[in-house]
Each structure stands twice: as C-alpha cells, then as structure tokens.
N, C-alpha and C positions, 0 to 999 in steps of 0.2 A: 737783911734780917731774914732768917728762915721761918717757914710757916710750919707749925706743928701739925702732924697728921691727925685727922679726926677719927682715924681707925680704918679697919679694912673696908673695902668697897669693891664693886665690880670694876676692876681696872686692869684686866688681863694679867693678874698676878695672884695665884693661889697662896695664901698665907699658911705654910705648912704647920706652924705651931698650933693652929687651931683644929687640925684634923685628928680624928680619933674614931676607932672602932676596936672593941675588945670582945671577941667571941665568947669569952668566959664570964662576962659581965651581963646580967639580965637587963641592964639599961640599954645595951646595944644589940642583944640577941635573945629573944624570948620565944619558946623556951630554949634553954641551953642543951647542949649535948645532942645525941641522936634522938630522933623523934619518930613516933609511930606514923605510918602513912595516913594522910588525911588531916593531920594536925596543922593548923595555921602557924606559920613561923614569921615573926616580925623582926626585921633588921633595921637598925638605926645607925646613922653616921653623923658625927659632929663636925661643924665648921664654925669659924668665927661668924658672928652675925653680919649679914649682908655682904659677905666676902665673895661668894661664888655664885655662878649663874645656874649651875646644874650639878646634880650628883646622880650617877647611874650605877646599877649593880650589873656586873657581867657574870652570868651563870654558865657553867658548863655541866651538862647532864651526861653521866656515863651511859645511861640507857639509850638516850637519843643520839649519843656521839656527836653532840653539837652544842653551840652556845646560843644564848639569848641575852640581849642587853635591855634592861628595864629601868625606866626613870623612877627616881624617888621623889617624894614631895616633902615640903617643910611641915613637920608636925608641931614643932615648938620654935618660936622665934624670939630673939633678944632675951634669952634666959641664961641662968647660971650655967657655966661650963663644967661644974663639979670638979674644978681644979683651980689653982691659983694662977689665973691668966689675966692679961691686961684688958681684955675686952669681953663682952658677952657673947653667947653662942647661939647657933641655930642647930636643931636636930632634925635631920632628914629621915624619913621612914618609908618602909615598904613592907607590906604583908604579902608573902609569896602567893601567887595565884593558885587556886585549887588544882589547876592542871599541872602545876609543878610538883605539888606535894601529895597528889592522889595515890601514886604508886610508889613502892619501895625503889630507891634510887640512891646513887652516890652523887651528890651535887658538890660542885666547887664554885666559890664565888669570890670576887674582888671588886673594888670600887674604881669608878672613873669620875674624877672631879674636874669641873670645867669653870673657868672664870674668863669668859669671852674667848680669846684665842689661846689662852694658856690651859693646857690639859695635863693633869697629873694623875697618878695612879696610886692606890693604897691597897696593900695586900699583907698576908701573913708574913712575919719576918723571922720565922724560925726554920732552920734546916729540916726539922722533922715535920713541918707543917702541922703542928699540933695546937694551933690556935693561940688565943690571947691577944695582946696588942699587935698592931702591924706597923708598917712603915711606908713612907711616901717615896715615890720615884718619879722622875721625869718621863721615863719610858716604861711601857708595860713589862712587868716581871711576872712570870707565871708561878707565883707562890700563893695560890688561892687557899682560902679557908675551906675546910671540909664541913659538909652538912650531910649526915647520913639519915636517910629515911627508910625505916624498916617495916616489915610485915609484923604487926603485933600478934598474929596467930602463929608465928613460926616457933617451933620448939626444936631444940637440938637433940640428937640421939643420945641416949645414955650408954656410952661405950663401956662402962663398967659391967652392965648387964649382958653385953655381947660376949665378954671374955669367958 
C-alpha cells in the first residue's frame, strides 16, 4: 500500500510548480518599473511552504561590472499562494541594500533556489527580457530581470529648441 505525500518538504527536490516571481506584479516587486536612486526596492519570491532551504538573489550591476549574491528571508509562511495550487506557500523577501540603490545603475537580477543538494534557477523567460513571469531551470540561464535605477534630477535636452 502506498503512502500519500504530506506535501513539499526539505528533501533535495525543489517543487517547480510552487515557484513564482512576476516583476510586473506589486506582490513580487515594489515599486514596479524604473525607480529613482535611493528608493528602497523589495523583491519577493514564492515557494511551496517548507519546500526549500534557501532562496538567494543574484544581482549584476552594470556600474560595478560585477555580481553579488544576497540571501532572502521568509516574510510570510504557510499562507495562500494567490493561485489554485494544492499546497500553501511561503514568500521570501529582500529589500535591496542602500548601497545597491543609492546611485543610478542598471541592475539585473535572477533567483537561486536551494533544497539541500538540489539547486535550481528562476529568471525572466522572455527573449526581450521585458519582465513579467519567469521560468525555472536546472542550470543557470542568464535571462535576468532588469531593474533600472535613475537620477531623478536628470532632464533630457529639448532637441526641438536646438533646431
């Protein structure tokens, strides 16, 4: 006789159906779109409840020409997934450090999801890298989400007056 699963657990297997980030949804990224320098940005990532052991964000800064990997923490545990799914969910969260958003920059980010020895990756899934939902892969795919941080004092020249 088979034993029914009690649900996702730390078992070296990330349940892909529970993973979600949508850069166009304020539940997952606040504020949305390009942001003025100095504005705190919060990223959230959803997993099935108690399924994974860690979620990290991999950032690439154009200005610094380098990457930084930052761990997320569970913000809400055993809550609604906001979708019709068979299990409850956890929401992982990270508010970008001031050092990351202080200056205008082009940031690119994607997620690293761990369940013991199983490591998976979640990134933008559109060829244009224009955000929205992403997709999960076993291997890192460099389809990062864009996060533009701009100088709020910048004004563009009025080319019509130049003519």
